[in-house]
Structures are given as structure tokens and as C-alpha cells.
C-alpha angles and dihedrals in degrees: 000000000000120000099351122156126191120191103200130210115292090019119122120197129180135179134053126325118200137177097009118155093201134006121189117187124200094150130039127301125183103183149108114253120208132172091010120147102199133019120188119183107193122210093270093042129106124191122185119182140046125312135185111188139152097232129014136186119189119193095146129035128309119183121184138031114336126186117186104187093192116010139001124192120187108195125211104282092021117127132196121189115185141031115337128192120183143160096210126011137188123184118190120216106278094028117121135205119186119184140033118335128199124191103211093193090062091046090051091050092049091049091049090048091051090057093051124085108274115248114208111228115240120232117233090254091054091049090051091049091050093050091047091051091051091049091051090051090052091049092049090051091050092049092049092052093049 
């Protein structure tokens, strides 16, 4: 199973957790998680701290700063309190998120757009003028061929 850690019921763990492929929490964890692929907080689980993970599923309680670099699922009964950054999110009916949320996919699109050449939006009058000009050119071409 690789580097998988399970914090069972009635277990309390505190500190820093690094380089964990998968962390499942049924008990209580007060820690910072770094370089972790998957975090699963089960219904009885409580996590307090900061976490940066690829994928995350919350069915219990998470308090702190959470970054899900790929996907975040908040199950019915799951609660997040704190700052949340995610690329994709799904919240089941009955799931709760309290705090500031940041959609990283929108931020990435805006950053990519800032690097591109700016395109000046056309007003509706300018669009009409452009279409009219194209129509005149088509008419001229038809008259010339007749």
C-alpha cells in the first residue's frame, strides 16, 4: 500500500506529517501535512492544522488552511472551517464550508490570460460596422463577377 497512515479512533496525533501517500483520520490529528497525496477525514475524524494535498475527502471536521491541488470532496456531514484552495470541488448536500475559498483553476486561467496578448473588446456598434463592411465586400465581389 506504500506510505499509508491510518489514525484510528481514540488516537491523538500531533506534529508534522511529510511525504505520506495516503492519510486516513478516524481519530484526532493536530499537524501540518506537506507532500501528501491523499487526505481522508472520516466521519469520526478531526484534523486541525494546515494541509497541502493532491486529493482530499472530508466527512468529519477539518479546521485550518486546506489546499487541494486537484480535487476536494466534502461529504454530507463533513465540515471545513478555514481557508480552502482547490482546483475542483464537490460538496454533497449537508456538507459545510465556512471561511474563505479560492478556486485555483480560475486563478490559473486568469494568470494564463494575463500572459496572452490583450484583445480589445468590440462595442456592438463596432461589430455591426465590421459585419456591414464584410457584406459590402461580398456584394462588390458578386457585382464584379456578373
